[in-house]
N, C-alpha and C positions, 0 to 999 in steps of 0.2 A: 376378395372373397375366396376363402379356402375350400376347395371342393371336398365334399365328404364330411367336413367338420360340422358338428351341431353346436350352435350357440344357445345356451340355456339362459333365459332371461328371468331373473328372480328379484322382484321388489320385496323389501323387508321393512316392516314398521312394527316396532316392539315385538321382535320375533324370537326372543331368547328362549322361550319355552319350547318351541316346536322346530326351529330351523335346523337343529342338529339332526332330527329324523329326516328332514327333507334332503339335507346334504348326504346323509348315509344312503338314502335310496338312489341318489345319483352315482355315488361311488360304487354301488353294486351293479351298475348297468353292464350288460354283456357287450354293448356297443361302447367302445372306449374312446372313440375319436370325438371328444366334446370339450367345450369350455363352458364354465358356469360363471356367469356375471351376476353377482349379488349387489344390489344397490340399497344401502340403508338410507331410508327416507327421513333423515334427521329425527330418529326415534328419541322420544323423551324418556329413555330408560337407563341413563348414565352409562351407555355403551355396553349394556348387557348382551344384546344381540350381536353386536360387533365382536365382542370377546369370544362368543361361541364360534363364530365363523373363523376367527383367527387361530383357533385351535387346530384347524385343518391345514396341513402344509402341502397338500397336493397342488402343484403349480397350475393345474387346469382350473382351479377355483380362484376367482378374482373378486376382490371386495372394493366397492366404491362407496365412500361416505359422502352423502350429499349434505351440504351445509344449510340447505333450505328445504323445508317440507313442500314437496311438489305433488303429493298424492300418488296413487299407484300408476296412473298414466304417465306422469312426469318421470317417476323412477324407472319405469319400463323404457321410456325414451332414452334416458341416460345410458342404460345398458345396451339398447339397440344401436346407438351411435358407436359403441365400442365393439359390437359383435363382428366377428370376422368369418363366421361360418356360412356355408351354403344353405344349411337348414336352420330355421329359427324355431325354437321350442320355448314354451312358457311354462314356468313352474312357480306357483306362489310359495311363500316361505313356510306354510303350514301344511302343504299337500305332499303326497308321496307317490312315487312310481313303482310298479313291479319291475323286477330286474331286467325283463326282456322288453321293456317299453320302447326305448329308443331304437333298438334293433328291429322290432316289429314295425314301428312307424316309418322308419327310413326304407325298409324293404317294401312296405305297402306303397309308398310314393313311387319307388322305382318300378315295381311290378305293374302298377296300374297307370303309370305315366301321369300321376295326379300332381296337383300343386299344393293342395291343403288336405290334411287328414286329421280327423278327430276320433278319439277313443270314447268308450263308455265311462261312466263315473259311478263309483261306489261310495256313498256317503257313510262316514263313520263318526262316532261321537268323539269330540275333540281330545278328551283326556284318555279314555279307555281304548279308543280305536275300535269300539264295538260297532258292528254293522247295524245301521238303523234304517236301511232301505233296501229294496231290491232295485237293481239298475233299471232306470227308465228306458223303455224301448225307443231307440233313436233311429231315424231314417238312414238308409244306406247312402244317400247323398242329398244335399240341399243346394238351392240356388238363392239368389237375392230375394225373390218374391216369397219363397218359403220362410226365409229368415225374418221377414217383416212380421210374421204371425207367430213364429216360435223359433227360439234359438237353442239348438241342441249342442252348440259349440262352447265348450268350457276351456278357458285359457290353459289350465294345467294339463289338459288332455289333447292339446293341439300342436301340430308341427307343420310348417310350410317350407317349400323349396324356393328360396329367394332368387335362385338362378333362373327359375321359370317365370317369375313375375318381377318383383322388386322388393326391397325392404320397406315395409309400411311402418308408419309412426302413429302414435295415439293422439287424439284430440285432447289436449290438456285443459281446454276450457270447460270440459264436461266434468272435471274432477274425477272422483272414483265411482260415480254412479252411471252405469250404462256405457262407460268408455270402451269396454271390450266389445259390447254389442255393436257400437258404431264402427269399431275397428274391422269386424267381420263384414259388416255391410259394405264398407269401403272396398274391401278386398273383392267381394263377390259382385261388385259393379264391373270389375275388370276380369275376374276369373270366373268361368262359367259355373263350376260346381266345387263344393267341398265334399269330401267323401268320408264315410264312417268306417273305421277299423274296429268293428263292434265286438269282437271277441276279446278285446283288451280293456281292462278296467284300471283306472287310477284310483287312489284313495284320497277323498276330498273331505277334510275336516269340517264339521258344522257344530254350532252350539245348540244345545237343547233349547227348544222354543224359538229358535231364530228363523226358521224357514218361512212360516206363515207371516210373521211380522216383517221379514225382509221383503216378501213379495208385495205387501201393502205399501211399503216404503218406496218401491220402485214404480208405482203406478204413474205418478206425475213425471218422473224422468223418462219413462217409456213413452208417454204421450208427447213429451217435448221432442224426443228423437223423431217420432213419426211425423209430427207437424212442422217443427222448426228446422230440424237437421235434414230430414229426407223430403220435406215439402210435399207430403201426401195431402190429398184433399181431406176435408173434414170427415166425410162419410167413409172413405177408405181407412182413415186413421181410426175411426170408431170400430170398424169391422176388424182391423188388425189387432186392436187393443182387446176386443172381446175374445178373439181367438187365443191370444196370449194369456188372458186371464183364465179361460176355461181349461186350457192345457196345463197351466200352473196348478189349478185346483185338482185336476186329475192326478198330477204328480204327487201332491201332498196327500190326497185322500187314499190313493190305492198303492202307492209305492213306498210310503213310509210305514214302518211297523205301527199297527193299531191306527193307521190313518192320520197320525199327527206326531209331533215331536214334543 
């Protein structure tokens, strides 16, 4: 594990349209001690996304082509196994960072002697990059019990110090639904708190009309995590699910322009 190095974990599936923007945002970082590991998850796009990545000759960018579709959790695990950095950062292949992102996150971890730090998220329309929400107010810190009711931690907005804990891997049996939620839960069983660096916003692409339908789609997986993975009692699971649903409703109603997408 190389001290000071940030390993950026980027799963890619049919990423040709947006991955160039993602890579450009990494190349503009003021913190330059990084490696970016992009795993193409056997995309059915005739190599279009791979060809975009190959245009970039910076030796810090590493491309891995998976021969089997493993989902986002499996693709992230492939990259994690190759990661050499002290710091682990996640960045999906359609999201973007401001140029001071890594410098700010690493400095926050050092200054606060923290293990996990998450930033705020600015949702933008996928093609125009038009802002379609106000950043949701996130707590200054969260623990395991808070996370059961609401998860303010977004992969593309999070960095952790693997020297202070360990390198965590995703549960591939969950596929691509709630795998990141379980990842943070696993970490916060061992790490007391994750902290918010809330003056920092990443750009998170979303599709028009995708937010509310996406939330409905996650109800069953959310319940499965609470009951089957975390083994909560029926009544505590119901309570946590209600809290999660109410907070999700507030996000859509009051933080997206016109209260909807």
